C-alpha positions as CSV (number, residue, x, y, z in Angstrom):
1,M,39.1,-12.3,13.0
2,K,41.1,-9.1,12.3
3,S,43.2,-7.6,15.0
4,I,44.1,-4.0,15.5
5,L,47.6,-2.8,16.3
6,K,47.6,0.1,18.7
7,L,50.9,1.9,19.2
8,D,51.8,5.1,21.2
9,H,54.3,6.2,18.6
10,H,54.9,5.4,14.9
11,N,57.0,2.1,14.7
12,E,57.5,0.6,11.3
13,E,59.2,-2.5,12.5
14,K,56.2,-3.4,14.8
15,E,53.8,-2.6,12.0
16,L,55.6,-4.9,9.6
17,E,55.9,-7.6,12.3
18,F,52.2,-7.3,13.0
19,E,51.3,-7.5,9.3
20,L,53.5,-10.5,8.6
21,D,52.1,-12.4,11.7
22,Y,48.5,-11.6,10.4
23,Q,49.4,-12.8,6.9
24,A,51.0,-16.0,8.3
25,S,47.8,-16.7,10.2
26,L,45.7,-16.9,7.0
27,T,45.4,-19.8,4.7
28,T,46.7,-19.7,1.2
29,A,43.1,-19.4,-0.1
30,E,42.4,-16.5,2.2
31,R,45.6,-14.7,1.1
32,F,44.6,-15.1,-2.6
33,K,41.0,-14.0,-1.9
34,M,42.5,-10.8,-0.2
35,M,44.8,-10.2,-3.1
36,F,42.1,-10.5,-5.7
37,E,39.8,-8.2,-3.7
38,R,42.6,-5.6,-3.5
39,S,43.2,-5.9,-7.2
40,D,39.6,-5.3,-8.0
41,L,39.6,-2.3,-5.7
42,I,42.6,-0.8,-7.4
43,K,41.1,-1.4,-10.9
44,E,37.9,0.4,-9.8
45,M,39.9,3.3,-8.4
46,L,41.9,3.8,-11.6
47,I,38.7,3.8,-13.7
48,R,37.0,6.2,-11.3
49,H,39.9,8.6,-11.6
50,G,39.9,8.7,-15.4
51,H,42.5,6.1,-16.2
52,R,42.1,3.5,-18.9
53,K,40.1,0.4,-18.5
54,P,42.0,-2.3,-16.6
55,I,42.4,-4.6,-19.6
56,E,44.1,-1.8,-21.5
57,I,46.4,-1.1,-18.5
58,I,47.4,-4.7,-18.3
59,K,48.2,-4.9,-22.0
60,R,50.6,-2.0,-21.8
61,T,52.6,-3.2,-18.8
């Protein structure tokens, strides 16, 4: 279950604390799954915006 952080004013410290607490509540498998999903999303965005294919980007870095 995902929670939503509501703040009256911008507070980076509370945002970071909230994110770390959320990440700590996940299992290792859930964290890896989230990481791979984000990686795929970034690859799709790069391709959609005219950048090289992901494999070519990986080879160059």
